[in-house]
C-alpha positions as CSV (number, residue, x, y, z in Angstrom):
1,M,47.2,-17.3,212.0
2,A,45.4,-14.5,210.2
3,V,48.8,-13.0,209.3
4,D,49.8,-16.3,207.5
5,I,46.5,-16.3,205.6
6,D,47.1,-12.8,204.3
7,V,50.6,-13.6,203.3
8,L,49.5,-16.7,201.4
9,T,46.7,-14.7,199.8
10,D,49.2,-12.1,198.6
11,Q,51.4,-14.8,197.2
12,V,48.5,-16.4,195.3
13,E,47.6,-13.1,193.8
14,A,51.2,-12.5,192.8
15,Q,51.4,-15.9,191.2
16,G,48.1,-15.4,189.4
17,E,49.4,-12.1,187.9
18,K,52.6,-13.9,186.7
19,I,50.5,-16.6,185.1
20,R,48.3,-14.0,183.3
21,D,51.5,-12.3,182.1
22,L,52.9,-15.6,180.8
23,E,49.6,-16.4,179.0
24,S,49.6,-13.0,177.3
25,S,53.3,-13.4,176.3
26,L,52.5,-16.9,175.0
27,E,49.6,-15.5,172.9
28,E,52.0,-12.8,171.5
29,H,54.5,-15.5,170.5
30,H,51.7,-17.5,168.8
31,H,50.8,-14.5,166.8
32,K,54.4,-14.0,165.8
33,L,54.8,-17.6,164.9
34,N,51.7,-17.5,162.6
35,S,52.9,-14.4,160.9
36,T,56.4,-15.9,160.4
37,E,54.8,-19.0,158.9
38,E,52.8,-16.9,156.5
39,M,55.9,-15.0,155.5
40,L,57.8,-18.3,154.9
41,Q,55.0,-19.6,152.7
42,Q,55.1,-16.4,150.7
43,E,58.9,-16.7,150.3
44,L,58.5,-20.3,149.1
45,L,55.9,-19.3,146.5
46,S,58.1,-16.4,145.2
47,R,61.1,-18.7,145.1
48,N,59.2,-21.3,143.1
49,S,58.0,-18.6,140.7
50,L,61.6,-17.4,140.3
51,E,62.9,-20.9,139.6
52,T,60.1,-21.3,137.0
53,Q,61.2,-18.1,135.4
54,K,64.8,-19.2,135.5
55,L,64.0,-22.4,133.6
56,D,61.9,-20.5,131.1
57,L,64.8,-18.1,130.5
58,M,67.3,-21.0,130.1
59,D,65.0,-22.6,127.5
60,E,64.7,-19.2,125.8
61,V,68.5,-18.8,125.8
62,S,69.0,-22.3,124.4
63,Y,66.5,-21.6,121.7
64,L,68.2,-18.3,120.9
65,K,71.6,-20.1,120.7
66,L,70.2,-22.6,118.2
67,K,68.6,-19.8,116.2
68,L,72.0,-18.0,116.2
69,V,73.7,-21.1,114.9
70,G,71.1,-21.3,112.1
71,M,71.6,-17.6,111.3
72,D,75.4,-18.2,111.1
73,E,74.8,-21.0,108.7
74,K,72.6,-18.8,106.5
75,Q,75.2,-16.0,106.7
76,N,78.0,-18.4,105.6
77,H,75.8,-19.6,102.8
78,N,75.1,-16.0,101.8
79,D,78.8,-15.1,101.9
80,S,79.6,-18.1,99.7
81,S,76.9,-17.1,97.2
82,K,78.2,-13.5,97.1
83,D,81.7,-14.8,96.4
84,Q,80.4,-16.9,93.6
85,Q,78.5,-13.9,92.2
86,N,81.7,-11.7,92.3
87,K,83.7,-14.4,90.5
88,A,80.9,-14.7,87.9
89,E,81.0,-10.9,87.4
90,G,84.8,-10.9,87.0
91,L,84.5,-13.7,84.4
92,L,81.9,-11.7,82.5
93,Q,84.2,-8.6,82.5
94,E,87.0,-10.7,81.1
95,L,84.6,-12.1,78.4
96,R,83.6,-8.5,77.4
97,L,87.2,-7.6,77.1
98,L,87.9,-10.6,74.9
99,K,84.9,-9.8,72.8
100,S,86.2,-6.2,72.2
101,K,89.5,-7.6,71.1
102,V,87.8,-10.0,68.8
103,D,85.8,-7.2,67.3
104,V,88.9,-5.1,66.7
105,L,90.6,-8.0,65.0
106,E,87.5,-8.7,62.9
107,G,87.6,-5.0,61.7
108,E,91.2,-5.2,60.8
109,K,90.7,-8.4,59.0
110,L,87.9,-6.9,56.9
111,Q,90.0,-3.9,56.0
112,Y,92.8,-6.1,54.7
113,E,90.4,-8.3,52.9
114,R,89.0,-5.2,51.1
115,K,92.6,-4.1,50.2
116,L,93.4,-7.6,48.9
117,K,90.2,-7.6,46.8
118,A,90.9,-4.2,45.4
119,T,94.5,-5.3,44.6
120,K,93.3,-8.4,42.7
121,V,90.7,-6.3,40.7
122,K,93.5,-3.7,39.8
123,K,95.8,-6.5,38.8
124,K,93.2,-8.1,36.5
125,K,92.5,-4.8,34.8
126,I,96.2,-4.1,34.2
127,Q,96.8,-7.6,32.8
128,K,93.8,-7.1,30.5
129,N,95.2,-3.9,29.3
130,V,98.6,-5.5,28.8
131,Y,97.2,-8.3,26.7
132,S,95.0,-6.0,24.7
133,H,97.7,-3.5,23.7
134,G,100.7,-5.9,23.4
135,K,102.9,-4.0,25.9
136,S,103.4,-6.8,28.4
137,E,107.1,-6.2,29.4
138,R,106.8,-2.5,30.0
139,L,103.5,-2.7,31.9
140,D,104.6,-5.6,34.0
141,E,107.4,-3.5,35.4
142,S,105.0,-0.6,36.1
143,T,102.5,-3.0,37.6
144,Q,105.0,-4.4,40.0
145,S,106.0,-0.9,41.1
146,D,102.3,0.0,41.6
147,L,101.4,-3.1,43.6
148,S,104.5,-3.1,45.8
149,P,102.9,-1.0,48.7
150,L,99.9,-3.2,48.9
151,S,101.7,-6.5,48.4
152,S,104.1,-5.7,51.1
153,G,101.3,-5.3,53.6
154,V,99.6,-8.5,52.4
155,D,102.5,-10.8,52.0
156,S,104.6,-9.7,55.0
157,G,104.4,-12.2,57.9
158,K,105.5,-9.5,60.4
159,Q,103.1,-6.7,59.5
160,S,99.9,-8.4,58.4
161,P,97.4,-9.4,61.1
162,V,96.3,-12.3,58.9
163,S,99.8,-13.8,58.7
164,P,100.1,-17.5,59.9
165,E,101.3,-16.4,63.4
166,N,98.8,-13.7,63.9
167,K,96.0,-15.8,62.4
168,K,96.8,-18.5,64.9
169,N,96.5,-16.1,67.8
170,H,93.4,-14.6,66.3
171,L,91.8,-18.0,65.9
172,G,92.9,-19.0,69.4
173,I,91.0,-16.0,70.9
174,K,88.0,-16.9,68.8
175,K,88.0,-20.5,70.0
176,L,88.2,-19.3,73.6
177,W,85.4,-16.9,73.1
178,G,83.4,-19.5,71.2
179,K,83.4,-21.8,74.2
180,I,81.3,-19.6,76.4
181,R,79.9,-16.9,74.2
182,R,76.5,-15.4,74.8
183,T,73.5,-15.2,72.5
184,Q,73.6,-11.4,72.5
185,S,77.4,-11.1,72.2
186,G,78.3,-10.2,68.6
187,T,77.9,-12.2,65.4
188,L,80.8,-14.7,65.4
189,Q,80.0,-17.2,62.6
190,R,81.0,-20.8,62.6
191,E,82.1,-20.5,59.0
192,D,85.0,-18.2,60.1
193,L,86.8,-21.3,61.6
194,E,88.7,-23.8,59.5
195,P,87.2,-27.3,59.1
196,G,89.8,-29.1,61.2
197,E,89.6,-26.7,64.2
198,F,88.0,-27.2,67.6
199,K,84.4,-25.9,67.4
200,R,81.6,-25.3,69.9
201,G,78.1,-26.4,69.1
202,G,75.5,-23.7,69.4
203,L,75.5,-20.5,71.4
204,R,75.4,-20.0,75.2
205,A,72.4,-18.4,76.8
206,T,73.0,-16.7,80.2
207,A,69.9,-16.0,82.3
208,S,72.0,-15.5,85.4
209,P,75.7,-15.3,86.4
210,R,75.8,-19.1,86.1
211,L,76.3,-20.1,82.5
212,A,73.8,-22.7,81.1
213,R,74.7,-25.1,78.3
214,T,72.6,-25.4,75.2
215,G,73.3,-27.1,71.9
216,E,74.4,-30.6,71.3
217,T,74.1,-33.3,73.9
218,L,77.3,-33.8,75.9
219,T,76.7,-37.3,77.3
220,D,75.2,-39.2,74.5
221,L,74.5,-42.7,75.9
222,K,74.4,-44.2,72.4
223,T,77.9,-43.1,71.6
224,P,80.8,-44.8,73.5
225,F,83.1,-42.6,75.4
226,S,86.0,-43.8,73.3
227,K,84.4,-42.2,70.3
228,W,83.6,-38.8,71.9
229,T,84.8,-35.8,70.1
230,P,87.2,-33.3,71.8
231,E,84.3,-30.9,72.2
232,Q,82.2,-33.5,74.1
233,V,85.2,-34.5,76.3
234,C,85.8,-30.8,77.2
235,C,82.2,-30.2,78.0
236,W,82.1,-33.3,80.1
237,L,85.1,-32.0,82.1
238,E,83.3,-28.7,82.7
239,E,80.3,-30.6,83.9
240,S,82.4,-32.6,86.3
241,G,83.9,-29.4,87.8
242,L,87.4,-29.9,86.2
243,D,87.0,-26.9,83.9
244,Q,90.5,-25.6,84.7
245,Y,92.0,-28.5,82.6
246,V,89.8,-28.0,79.5
247,I,92.3,-25.9,77.5
248,L,95.1,-28.5,77.9
249,A,92.7,-31.4,77.2
250,Q,91.5,-29.6,74.1
251,H,95.0,-29.7,72.6
252,W,95.9,-33.2,73.8
253,A,92.8,-35.4,73.6
254,N,91.9,-36.3,70.1
255,S,88.9,-38.3,71.4
256,G,87.6,-40.0,74.5
257,Q,90.0,-43.0,73.9
258,T,93.0,-40.7,74.7
259,L,91.7,-40.3,78.3
260,L,90.7,-44.0,78.6
261,S,94.2,-45.2,77.7
262,A,96.0,-42.5,79.7
263,S,98.0,-43.4,82.9
264,P,98.1,-41.1,86.0
265,Q,101.5,-39.9,84.9
266,D,100.0,-38.9,81.5
267,L,97.2,-37.0,83.1
268,E,99.6,-35.1,85.2
269,K,102.0,-34.4,82.4
270,E,99.7,-33.7,79.5
271,M,96.7,-32.0,81.3
272,G,98.7,-30.6,84.3
273,I,96.6,-32.3,86.9
274,K,98.8,-32.0,90.0
275,N,96.0,-32.5,92.6
276,P,95.8,-36.2,93.4
277,L,92.1,-35.9,94.2
278,H,91.4,-34.4,90.8
279,R,93.3,-37.3,89.2
280,K,91.3,-39.8,91.3
281,K,88.0,-38.2,90.4
282,L,88.9,-38.4,86.7
283,Q,90.2,-42.0,86.9
284,L,87.1,-43.2,88.7
285,A,84.8,-41.6,86.1
286,L,86.9,-43.1,83.3
287,K,86.8,-46.5,84.9
288,S,83.0,-46.4,85.0
289,F,83.0,-45.6,81.2
290,S,85.4,-48.5,80.5
291,T,83.5,-51.0,82.6
292,K,80.1,-49.7,81.5
293,T,78.8,-49.8,85.0
294,T,76.9,-46.9,86.6
295,E,77.0,-46.7,90.3
296,K,74.4,-44.9,92.4
297,S,77.1,-42.7,94.0
298,S,78.0,-41.2,90.7
299,E,74.7,-39.2,90.8
300,L,76.0,-37.1,93.8
301,D,78.1,-34.2,92.7
302,H,80.6,-32.2,94.8
303,I,78.0,-29.6,95.7
304,W,75.9,-32.3,97.4
305,V,79.1,-33.5,99.3
306,T,79.4,-30.0,101.0
307,R,75.8,-30.2,102.2
308,W,76.5,-33.8,103.4
309,L,79.4,-32.5,105.5
310,D,77.0,-30.1,107.2
311,D,74.7,-33.1,108.0
312,I,77.4,-35.2,109.6
313,G,78.7,-32.3,111.7
314,L,81.9,-31.5,109.9
315,P,81.3,-28.2,108.1
316,Q,84.9,-27.0,108.8
317,Y,86.2,-29.2,106.0
318,K,83.8,-27.9,103.3
319,S,86.4,-25.7,101.6
320,Q,88.9,-28.5,101.3
321,F,86.4,-31.0,99.9
322,H,85.1,-28.3,97.5
323,E,88.6,-27.5,96.2
324,G,89.3,-31.3,95.8
325,R,85.9,-31.6,93.8
326,V,85.1,-34.6,96.0
327,D,81.8,-36.1,94.7
328,G,79.7,-39.1,95.7
329,R,81.8,-41.6,93.8
330,M,85.0,-40.4,95.5
331,I,83.2,-40.6,98.9
332,Q,82.5,-44.3,98.1
333,Y,86.2,-44.9,97.4
334,L,87.7,-42.5,100.0
335,T,91.0,-43.6,101.6
336,V,92.9,-42.7,104.7
337,N,95.5,-40.8,102.6
338,D,92.7,-38.9,100.9
339,L,91.4,-37.7,104.3
340,L,94.9,-36.7,105.4
341,F,95.4,-34.8,102.1
342,L,92.1,-33.0,102.9
343,K,93.6,-32.0,106.3
344,V,91.3,-34.3,108.3
345,T,93.6,-35.6,111.0
346,S,91.3,-36.2,114.0
347,Q,90.7,-39.9,114.7
348,L,87.1,-39.1,115.8
349,H,86.4,-37.3,112.5
350,H,87.8,-40.3,110.6
351,L,85.3,-42.5,112.4
352,S,82.5,-40.1,111.7
353,V,83.2,-40.1,108.0
354,K,83.5,-43.9,108.0
355,C,80.1,-44.4,109.8
356,A,78.5,-41.8,107.5
357,I,79.8,-43.6,104.4
358,H,78.4,-46.9,105.7
359,V,75.0,-45.4,106.2
360,L,75.2,-44.2,102.5
361,H,76.1,-47.8,101.5
362,V,73.2,-49.3,103.3
363,N,70.7,-46.7,101.9
364,K,72.2,-47.2,98.3
365,F,73.5,-43.7,98.3
366,N,70.1,-42.1,98.6
367,P,70.9,-38.3,98.8
368,N,68.1,-37.7,101.4
369,C,68.7,-40.7,103.7
370,L,69.8,-38.5,106.6
371,K,67.0,-37.1,108.8
372,R,67.2,-33.5,109.6
373,R,63.8,-32.6,111.1
374,P,62.7,-33.8,114.6
375,G,59.8,-36.2,115.0
376,D,58.2,-38.0,117.9
377,E,61.0,-38.4,120.6
378,N,59.0,-41.1,122.4
379,K,58.8,-43.4,119.4
380,T,62.4,-43.5,118.1
381,S,64.2,-46.8,117.3
382,P,67.9,-47.5,116.6
383,S,67.2,-48.1,112.9
384,E,65.9,-44.4,112.8
385,V,68.6,-43.0,115.0
386,V,71.4,-44.3,112.8
387,Q,70.1,-42.0,110.1
388,W,70.0,-38.9,112.3
389,S,72.0,-35.8,111.1
390,N,74.1,-33.7,113.5
391,H,71.3,-31.1,113.8
392,R,68.8,-33.9,114.6
393,V,71.0,-35.1,117.5
394,M,71.1,-31.5,118.8
395,E,67.3,-31.4,118.7
396,W,67.3,-34.6,120.7
397,L,69.5,-33.0,123.4
398,R,67.0,-30.1,123.5
399,S,64.2,-32.6,124.2
400,V,66.0,-34.2,127.1
401,D,66.6,-30.8,128.8
402,L,70.2,-30.4,127.7
403,A,69.6,-27.6,125.2
404,E,72.4,-25.3,126.7
405,Y,75.0,-27.9,125.7
406,A,73.6,-28.7,122.2
407,P,75.6,-26.0,120.3
408,N,78.8,-27.7,121.4
409,L,78.2,-30.5,119.0
410,R,78.6,-28.3,115.9
411,G,81.9,-29.3,114.2
412,S,82.2,-32.4,116.4
413,G,81.3,-34.9,113.7
414,V,78.6,-36.5,115.9
415,H,75.6,-38.0,114.0
416,G,73.3,-41.0,114.4
417,G,75.6,-43.3,112.5
418,L,78.5,-42.6,114.8
419,I,76.4,-43.0,117.9
420,I,75.0,-46.4,116.9
421,L,77.7,-48.0,114.8
422,E,80.9,-47.0,116.6
423,P,81.2,-49.5,119.6
424,R,83.6,-47.2,121.6
425,F,81.2,-44.2,121.4
426,N,79.3,-44.1,124.7
427,S,77.7,-41.5,127.0
428,D,81.1,-40.5,128.5
429,T,82.4,-39.6,125.0
430,L,79.3,-37.6,124.3
431,A,79.7,-35.8,127.7
432,M,83.3,-34.8,126.8
433,L,82.2,-33.5,123.5
434,L,79.4,-31.5,125.2
435,N,81.9,-30.0,127.6
436,I,79.9,-31.3,130.7
437,P,82.3,-31.1,133.7
438,P,83.1,-34.4,135.4
439,Q,82.0,-33.0,138.8
440,K,78.5,-32.7,137.5
441,T,77.7,-36.3,138.2
442,L,73.9,-35.9,138.3
443,L,73.9,-34.3,134.9
444,R,76.2,-36.9,133.4
445,R,74.0,-39.7,134.9
446,H,71.0,-38.0,133.3
447,L,72.8,-38.0,130.0
448,A,73.8,-41.7,130.3
449,T,70.2,-42.7,131.1
450,N,68.8,-41.0,128.0
451,F,71.7,-42.2,125.8
452,N,71.1,-45.8,126.7
453,M,67.4,-45.4,126.0
454,L,68.3,-43.8,122.6
455,V,70.7,-46.5,121.4
456,G,68.5,-49.4,122.5
457,S,69.4,-52.6,124.4
458,Q,71.1,-54.4,121.5
459,A,73.6,-51.7,120.7
460,Q,74.1,-51.0,124.4
461,Q,75.0,-54.7,125.0
462,E,77.4,-54.7,122.0
463,K,79.1,-51.6,123.4
464,R,79.4,-53.2,126.8
465,E,80.9,-56.4,125.4
466,F,83.4,-54.3,123.4
467,M,84.4,-52.4,126.5
468,E,85.0,-55.7,128.3
469,S,87.1,-57.2,125.5
470,L,90.9,-57.6,125.7
471,G,93.0,-54.7,124.6
472,Y,90.1,-52.2,124.8
473,A,91.1,-48.5,124.6
474,P,88.6,-45.8,125.2
475,L,87.8,-43.4,122.4
476,S,89.7,-40.2,122.7
477,T,88.4,-36.9,121.3
478,T,92.0,-35.5,120.8
479,A,93.8,-38.5,119.1
480,K,95.3,-37.8,115.7
481,V,95.9,-39.9,112.7
482,R,99.4,-40.1,111.4
483,P,100.5,-41.2,107.9
484,K,101.6,-44.8,107.6
485,K,105.3,-45.2,108.2
486,L,107.3,-47.1,105.5
487,G,110.2,-49.3,106.2
488,F,113.3,-49.8,104.1
489,S,111.6,-52.7,102.2
490,N,108.8,-50.4,101.0
491,F,111.0,-47.7,99.4
492,G,111.2,-49.6,96.1
493,H,107.4,-49.3,95.7
494,L,107.1,-45.6,96.2
495,R,107.4,-44.7,92.5
496,K,105.1,-47.6,91.5
497,K,102.2,-46.7,93.9
498,R,101.2,-43.1,94.2
499,C,99.1,-41.4,96.8
500,D,95.9,-41.4,94.7
501,E,96.3,-45.1,93.9
502,S,96.0,-46.3,97.5
503,T,93.3,-48.9,98.2
504,D,93.3,-48.3,102.0
505,Y,89.6,-47.4,102.0
506,I,88.0,-45.6,104.9
507,C,84.9,-47.8,104.7
508,P,85.7,-51.0,102.9
509,L,82.7,-53.3,102.4
510,E,83.5,-57.0,102.0
511,A,81.8,-59.0,99.2
512,A,79.4,-60.6,101.7
513,Q,78.4,-57.2,103.2
514,V,77.8,-55.7,99.8
515,Q,75.6,-58.6,98.8
516,A,73.7,-58.3,102.1
517,V,73.2,-54.6,101.5
518,L,71.9,-55.1,98.0
519,N,69.6,-57.9,99.1
520,G,68.2,-55.7,101.9
521,A,69.5,-57.6,105.0
522,H,67.5,-57.5,108.2
523,R,70.4,-56.1,110.1
524,P,72.5,-54.2,107.6
525,Y,74.5,-52.4,110.2
526,S,75.5,-55.5,112.3
527,G,78.6,-56.5,110.3
528,F,80.0,-53.0,110.5
529,R,80.4,-52.6,114.3
530,G,83.8,-53.1,115.7
531,L,85.7,-52.0,112.6
532,S,86.9,-48.5,112.9
533,P,89.1,-46.9,110.1
534,I,92.2,-47.0,112.3
535,L,91.8,-49.5,115.1
536,D,90.7,-52.6,113.2
537,R,92.0,-56.0,112.4
538,D,95.0,-54.8,110.5
539,P,97.9,-54.2,113.0
540,D,99.7,-51.9,110.5
541,R,96.9,-49.4,110.6
542,R,96.8,-49.3,114.4
543,Q,100.2,-47.6,114.2
544,Q,98.6,-44.6,112.5
545,V,97.0,-43.4,115.7
546,G,99.1,-40.8,117.3
547,P,99.3,-39.7,120.9
548,N,96.8,-37.3,122.4
549,S,97.4,-33.8,121.3
């Protein structure tokens, strides 16, 4: 019995030792677990800080991208200004060369005038001696022999620089120099020119490479254009940016009536205007003179149009528009053929130009109607968004945490008017232009939510109704515009109707819409939705849209 008790006692002690070992190991595991939890919390804190730093860096990169875009714009502007300065310097060098030639001709003319005067004085003295001594026959022969060297130089049309042919060339150089002469450039007098010749009023003062005009008023409102002098007509052409046609116009146009009664064929033949946009610009200006109506768009010159292209997100066409001298009046009457001539073939860019022109119509061609600077993003309304510029839309993308995609909108033609007025432009179109991959569904959903909040419920409902309409085709970012095809029945009208006489306007406003805009309608943009420049009510114009490139 005692043996069993001892055995049990040993077993109890052994079990107790095992229990104590297990308790100690359990405590060690508890310590390890606590230390692991502390390490995990530290890792989470460091990870959160790294994510915060990553977001800050992404914001900084987006800001730097926008800044880089701004610097590129400034660099392009500086390059263009340098090119203009170089051209001005080249023009000044040519003017100095012409002045030197004129001075040489003036010196030669004075020499021959002195010789001619001396010849006349000698001739008078000889005649006086002849009459006084009664030896007329003998002295006449000697006089002719004495005057032959001088008279040959004066009377010969081949040798004398004041002969009719050389005099014409000499006066032509003087007329060219008189058009743009400087106040410090010689002493060319107006009395040197004949009374019936083309004259310039006053001298030119140049305070910089750009020549400023002084002298008589070019556009005298009291004088009708039909009674303008050739000088006024030529100066008006220079002001309009068509100075390359001044020389031919100077010889052809006797007055402003010559241009008013001229046909497009006359302008091309007599003035050498081959560019259809230049002819259209001149014809629209002449039409305003003949109808005596001044449109607000006529106050916007071709320099403003290049800045307007920046605002609507199409800076890649600035050189074409500048070469075509497209001004505000031409923007108002811009046609599909005009855009194709300017090498604008993208359907989306046609829509962008159309919506931008309609915004100008509604705002009565106010040059500052487009908003460039950001405001309060929480208090925007569709009536304000429709006037956003391309840069303003990029700032909105930055405010909704899409700054890294904002630079992709440069050159896309996206502005507030296109977003609000074009019914087929939706969040999917914007996502494609921003190059957001389709697999990033959360990012695209985030863009769609903010896009719907931006356009408002009314525009959102109209876009949805247009999508559900019969024959709806989504807006493609790669579709091209093709010239209208002509059938055999239209070949007879090709010579009658030229490219610059087309009335297929990009943004045609009906009479009711024009009156509503002038009267300040409550919803001036409502009648415009659903009419794109290509896919509208006219079935012939639908054929101009080409397949996706």
